[in-house]
N, C-alpha and C positions, 0 to 999 in steps of 0.2 A: 526709576525702577520699571522694568518691562514685564508685561504679562503675556504668558504663553497659554493659549486656550486649550480646550479639551483634547485636541488631536495630539498635543505634545504633553499630555497629562496635566495641563493647566499650570500656571506658575504664579507664585508670589504670595505665600503666606506660611507661616511657620511658627514654630515654637520649640523650644529647647528641652534638655533633660539633664538630671544630676543624680548621683548615688553615694550613699555612705552608711550608715547603720551597721554594716556587717564587715568584718575585717577579712581580707583575702591574704593568701600566703605569698602572693606575688607583689613585689614593690613596683610602683609606677616609675617609668624612666624619667631621668632628669630633663627639665625643660631647657630650651636654648633661648626662651624669651621670658620676660617678666615685666611687670609694671609697678614701679614704686610710687610713693606719694608724689604728686606733681607730674607724673608721666601719664600719657594717654596710650592705651592699647587699642589698636585698630585691627579687626579681622577683615580680610578682603578675599572675596571669591572672584576669580578672573574668568570671564567668559568670552568666547569668540562670537562672531556675528550670527552664528547658528545656535547660540545658547549652550555650547559645550564647554565644560570646564577645561582650563588650560593649566598645566602643571610645569614644574621645573624652570620657572623664570628666575633670573638672578635678581639680587637686590637693586642693582643699577637700573633695572627697568621701571622702578617705582618712584613716584614723586608724590609726597603728601602735602596738602595745603590745608591750613586752618584759617577760616575767614579770608580766603584768597591769598594768604601769605605762605610761602614755602617753609616747610618745617624740616629740621634735621633729624633723620631717622637714626636712632641710637641702637636699635636692635631689630633684626630681621630673621624670620624663621619660616620654614615650610615643612616642619616636622609634623608627624601624626601624633601630636601631644594629647594626653587624656583630657577629658572635658567633664565639667559638672553639668548635668542635664536634668531638667524637669519636664515630664510629659504630663500635659494637662488635657484630660479627656472629658468632653461634654457627656454628662450622664443624665440629662433631662429626659422626660418621657418620650420625646420624639426620636431619641437615639436607640430605643429598645430593639428595633429590627436590624439595626446596624452594629449592635454591640459585639457580636462574635468576630466579625471581620475587622472591626476597628481595633479591638483588643489584640488580635493576632498580629495586625500590622504594627502596633506599638511594640510588641515583643520582638518582632523581626527587625525593627529599627535598632533595638538594643543589640541584637545578635550581629548586625552589620556594623556596629560602632566599635571603637577601640575597646579591647577587653578590660582596660584599666579605667574606663570611664566610671564615674559614680552617678547613679540615676535614682531619682525619686518619681513617684507617680501620684498625681492628684486626680480624683474623679469629682466633678462638680455638677450640681444642679442648682437648686436655689440655696444650697449650702456648699461649703468647701470641705472635702474629705481627703485627708492625707492617706491614700490607699497603701502606699509603701514608702517609708523613709529611705534615705540614701542607701543604696546597695548596688552590687553588680551581680547579684544572684538572680538568674532567670526564674527559678522556681518561686523565690520570694516575690518577685514582681508579678508573676502570673497569678499567684495567690491573691495579691492585693487587687489586681484588676477584676477578679471574679467575685469579690465579696459584697459589692454594692449594686443593687438593682437599679436600672434607669427609672427615674420618676421626677415629677414636679417641673419647675421652671429652669431658667438659665441665668445664673449670676456670673456672667462672663468677666466683667470688669473686676469683681471681687476676687475671682479665681486667679487672674493675672497678677493683681497687686499682692495677694497672699503668696502666690508662687514665687514672685520675684523676691519678696522679703525672705522667704524660707531659703531660697537659692543663695542669696547673698550672705545670709547669716551662717549657714552650715556648709555651703559648698567650698571645697578645699582647692579646686583647680583655678588657675588664673583665667582660663577661658570658660565662659558660662553660656548656656543655651536653654531656651524653652521651645518645646514642640507642642503646639496647640491644635487639637482636633475638635471641631465643633460643627453643628449643622444649623445654628440659628443666631438670632439677635439676643442681646441682653434684655431680660425682662424682670430681673429680680435683685440686682445689685444695690448695695448701699452707697457705692461710689459711681461716678459718672465717667464718660469717655474722656473728658478734659483732664480729670484727675489721673486717670490711667496713663494718658499720653505724657503728662508732666513727669510721672515717675519713670517712664521709658526714655526720657531725655537726660536722665542722670548719668554721670560718667561711668558708674558701675552697673548700668542696666545690661541684661543679657541680650543676645540675639534672639529674635523670635521668628520661628518658622510656623506658618499656619496652613492647615488643611481645612478648607471650607466646603463642607458637604451640603451645599445650598440646595434646598428642596425645590424641585421644578414646579411643585404645586403652590409654592408661595407666590404672592403677588410680585409683579415686576419691580415695584418700588422697594419691597422688602428684600428681595434678592440683591438689588443694587446697593442698598444700605449695608447689608451683611458683608458684601465684598469690599465696600469702601472702608469699613472699620478694620477688617483683617489686613488690608493693604496698608493702612496707616500704622498698624503695629509692626509690620514687616519693614516698611520704609524707615520708620523711626530708629530701628535697631540694627539694620543691615541684614535682616533675614529675608525670606521669600514667602510668598503666599501662593498656594496652589488651590485650584478649583476643579477637581475631577468631575467628569461627566457621569461617572457611575462609581459604585462602591468597589468594584473589582480593581480599580486603578489605585486605590489607597495604599496597598502594600508596596507597589512599585515606587510610589512617591516617597514613602518613609525610607525605603532603601536608598533612593537617590539623595535624600536629605542627609542620611548618615554618611554616605560617601563624600558629599560636598563639604560637610563639616570637617572631615578628616583631611581634605585637600586644600584647606584655606591657607592663605599667607597671613602671618602675624607681624605687625610692624609696631614698634614702640617709639614714641617721640616725646620730648618735653616741650610743651607749648611755649611759644615766644609771644603770645598774646596776653593781655592783662585786662582786668575789670570783669565784673559779673555780667551774666547774660548768656544768650545762646551763641555758640560757636559752631560754624559749619565745618564739615570735613569733606574733603574730596581727595581721592586717590587716583592719580593718572598713571596709566601703564603704556609704555612705548617699547616695543621690541624690534630690533633691526631685521628679524626674520619672520615676524608675524604681524599681520595687519588687523585693524578693527577690533582691538581688544578693549574690554570694559571691565573695570574693577568695581564690584558691587560691595558697598560698605554702608555703615550707618551714616545718616545725613548730618549728624553733629551731636552736640551735647550741651547741657546747661551748666555753665560755670558759676560757682558761688564767690569767686574772687579773681 
C-alpha cells in the first residue's frame, strides 16, 4: 500500500458506509456480480504510477492469485453498483472544534455516492452511538450527525467491531464499505487492536477507508502510532488511509473516496485452495496500452476450512 502525503491530500485510510431503515420509491439496479457460499468477492481499485484511477479495463487484463496460485475468475464487473456503507465519526472531546466541517464532509460523501447506496452513521467516543440506521435520506443522516455533542474518550476498536457487525447483519448490498474519520488513538475500548484486525481478516469484512486528522500538537510517537493503526485497517481490507494536513482538505478527500468506490472493479472466484488459515490475495493488472498499473485490493482473508 502506498502513502501519498499532504500535498496530494494524504493517502491511505478509510472507512465505509451503509444505509437502510427508510424505504425509497426507486429500486436498486440489478448487479452483474455476486458472491455465493464458497466464493470470494474481491474489490480492486486500479491506479497508474501517479495515483490516478484507471477505468474501462477489460476482464482479460486481470489475473487473481490466492496464496500465489492463479484463480479462475467466474464473474467480473465494473458497474457503479449500490453499496452498503457505514460512516464512523470520532465524537471524542478533541473533535469538538472539527465537528462542523467533518459532519459536512460526511454528508457530501453521501451526496457524491450512488443514490441507491444504503448508509448508516455511527458517532463514537468512549461509547458507540448509532446516530442514524440504514437510510439514503440526507435529512435523516444530517439529523443523526447533529444530535450527539463531542465529549469523553476514543473507543476506536469497539466502534469498528460494532460497525462491522451492524453492517454485515443489516447491510443488503454485496459490496460493503466503512468510512472512518478520527483524530486520535484508542483509549477507551474493551477490545484491542489484535482482536480488531482478526475480525477484519474475515471473508465478509468490509473495505475500510480512513481519514486520520492527526493533531500536530501530539507527540511524534503518538502521531506515528495513530497513522500505523489506520494504515493497518486499510491494508487489511483493501481500503486507503488519508492524512490531510489541515481540516479544509477533508471534504475533497471524502468526495474522492466516494468516486473511487464507484469506479472499482469487482471480481469473483471460487478458491482452489484448501485448509484453514490465512490466504493471501494478489490481483495483477497488465494492459497492452497502459504501463505501470497497480491493483489495490485486500491483502487476504482468514479461511476456516
